[in-house]
SENU-452143 format. One line per field, with one value per residue (C-alpha): residue in one letter; chain; x, y, z. Coordinates in Angstrom, 3 decimals. Each point is the difference from the previous one (the first is absolute). Layout:
<pts>
code: c(A/...);
unit: c(A/...);
xx: c(X/...);
yy: c(Y/...);
zz: c(Z/...);
</pts>
This chain:
<pts>
code: c(M/K/I/K/N/I/L/S/I/L/F/F/L/V/S/F/S/F/Y/A/Q/N/G/N/L/D/E/K/R/E/K/I/K/E/Y/K/V/A/F/L/T/T/E/L/E/L/T/S/A/E/A/E/K/F/W/P/I/Y/N/A/Y/D/D/K/Q/F/E/L/R/H/D/K/M/K/T/Y/L/R/K/L/N/D/D/T/I/N/S/I/S/E/K/E/A/T/T/L/L/S/Q/I/E/S/T/D/K/E/L/Y/L/L/K/E/K/Y/I/Q/S/L/K/K/I/L/S/A/K/K/I/L/K/L/K/K/S/E/D/D/F/N/R/K/L/L/K/Q/Y/R/D/K/A/G/K/N);
unit: c(A/A/A/A/A/A/A/A/A/A/A/A/A/A/A/A/A/A/A/A/A/A/A/A/A/A/A/A/A/A/A/A/A/A/A/A/A/A/A/A/A/A/A/A/A/A/A/A/A/A/A/A/A/A/A/A/A/A/A/A/A/A/A/A/A/A/A/A/A/A/A/A/A/A/A/A/A/A/A/A/A/A/A/A/A/A/A/A/A/A/A/A/A/A/A/A/A/A/A/A/A/A/A/A/A/A/A/A/A/A/A/A/A/A/A/A/A/A/A/A/A/A/A/A/A/A/A/A/A/A/A/A/A/A/A/A/A/A/A/A/A/A/A/A/A/A/A/A/A/A/A/A);
xx: c(0.131/1.122/0.956/-2.750/-2.601/1.650/-0.194/-3.163/-1.595/1.717/-1.409/-2.918/-0.168/1.437/-2.028/-2.995/0.987/1.001/-3.809/-1.438/2.328/-1.293/-3.831/-1.853/0.976/-1.399/1.009/3.402/0.084/-1.595/2.394/3.213/-1.649/-0.420/4.105/0.748/-1.769/2.084/3.399/-0.853/-1.322/3.432/2.475/-1.478/-0.902/-2.470/-2.040/-3.194/-1.543/2.250/-1.444/-3.625/0.853/1.804/-1.547/-3.311/2.206/1.906/-2.703/-1.541/2.712/1.284/-3.745/-0.459/4.042/-0.383/-3.970/1.938/2.818/-2.130/-2.989/1.117/3.665/-1.693/-2.122/2.883/2.506/-3.339/0.391/4.443/0.000/1.687/-2.740/-1.918/2.878/0.434/-3.744/-0.793/0.313/1.639/-2.573/-1.083/3.865/-0.353/-3.222/1.196/3.594/-2.119/-2.372/3.742/1.227/-3.024/0.167/3.647/-1.502/-2.081/2.410/2.440/-3.380/-0.907/3.736/0.309/-3.460/0.930/3.917/-1.600/-2.501/2.777/2.083/-3.052/0.567/3.527/3.561/1.539/2.436/-2.640/-1.444/3.290/-0.088/-3.584/1.743/2.790/-2.027/-1.917/2.117/1.734/-3.151/-0.980/3.927/-0.296/-3.616/1.200/3.226/-2.770/-1.904/3.539/0.480/-2.920/0.034/3.297/-1.546/-2.846);
yy: c(-0.165/3.573/2.369/2.162/-1.882/-1.479/3.624/1.296/-3.848/1.318/3.448/-1.535/-1.707/2.174/2.922/-2.474/-1.433/3.841/0.770/-2.834/1.047/3.510/0.401/0.594/-1.289/2.662/2.752/-0.881/-0.798/3.221/1.754/-2.059/0.789/3.532/0.001/-1.546/2.490/2.571/-1.628/-1.496/3.848/1.592/-2.731/-0.091/3.785/-1.049/2.840/1.148/-1.871/-2.904/-0.289/0.278/-3.200/-1.754/-0.478/-0.927/-3.076/-0.289/0.233/-3.065/-2.132/0.079/-0.353/-3.617/-0.573/0.654/-2.295/-3.315/0.541/0.334/-1.626/-3.261/-0.312/0.306/-3.139/-1.901/1.059/-1.314/-2.936/-0.541/-0.038/-2.850/-1.671/0.260/-0.590/-3.395/-1.696/1.548/-2.813/0.337/-0.052/3.486/0.889/-0.210/2.691/2.215/0.019/0.814/2.432/2.006/-0.392/1.019/3.810/0.513/-0.143/2.660/1.790/0.009/0.702/2.736/1.957/-0.899/1.038/3.617/0.559/-0.351/3.269/1.662/0.676/1.566/2.594/-0.335/0.540/-3.887/2.188/0.825/-3.447/-1.050/2.450/-0.814/-3.396/1.060/2.475/-2.275/-2.118/2.887/0.429/-4.085/-0.014/3.051/-1.200/-2.760/1.597/2.066/-3.367/-1.231/3.092/0.027/-3.713/0.648/1.458/-1.769);
zz: c(-0.301/-0.421/2.423/-1.305/0.655/3.416/1.356/-1.462/2.179/2.954/-0.487/0.419/2.360/1.865/-0.790/0.436/4.146/0.226/-0.612/1.495/3.261/0.192/-0.932/-2.631/-3.526/-1.733/0.993/0.768/-4.103/-0.216/2.034/-1.784/-3.367/0.413/1.221/-3.508/-2.062/1.958/-0.858/-3.377/-0.719/0.436/-1.095/-3.140/-1.049/-1.668/-2.378/0.482/-3.836/1.680/3.976/-1.850/-1.472/1.981/2.926/-0.898/-1.778/2.973/2.793/-1.860/-0.405/3.511/1.168/-2.133/1.425/3.164/-0.150/-2.258/2.678/3.356/-0.925/-1.346/1.145/3.678/-1.165/-0.706/2.573/2.388/-1.179/0.316/2.895/1.714/1.031/-2.759/-2.551/1.460/0.177/-3.247/-2.797/-3.541/-1.588/2.214/-0.177/-4.070/0.295/2.198/-1.888/-3.352/1.587/1.258/-3.715/-1.240/1.963/-0.637/-3.738/0.875/1.885/-3.121/-3.049/2.237/0.429/-3.904/-0.887/2.842/-1.263/-3.804/1.304/1.548/-3.379/-1.403/2.141/1.908/-1.817/0.853/1.713/2.946/-0.408/1.735/1.976/1.659/0.463/1.933/2.070/0.553/1.345/1.832/1.951/0.689/1.568/1.973/1.041/1.290/1.984/1.702/0.439/1.556/2.092/1.708/0.556/1.333/2.558/1.832);
</pts>
């Protein structure tokens, strides 16, 4: 598995854990989303015309990606705890593996469509800058979480 995928999964799990420990999931997610919008807006230096087209595409992608990762993957992870994984049949394991692969494909196709949409409004350089900015934001968020966890 590529390091980017591992970081994405780690970020998802950490952020999910963060939400679960600190109350209202939707409220926390919205607050993080606000910080992310502010961060990306600053980093990308979008023109008004670019921003007008970019944010609806970005938000739709971000929401769908969250839905796939959170709703579907959460279901899979529940089934993968130590007690369950040792007691499921090979047939059930095969079915679960197929479901995970299907969700991975959905995520891949979603990202592919998203990038194609972005290419219509942003330069390749800005798309790469977006990717870097998202990674920077995720590292910053993870660092804040670690710092907060270290103080408790």
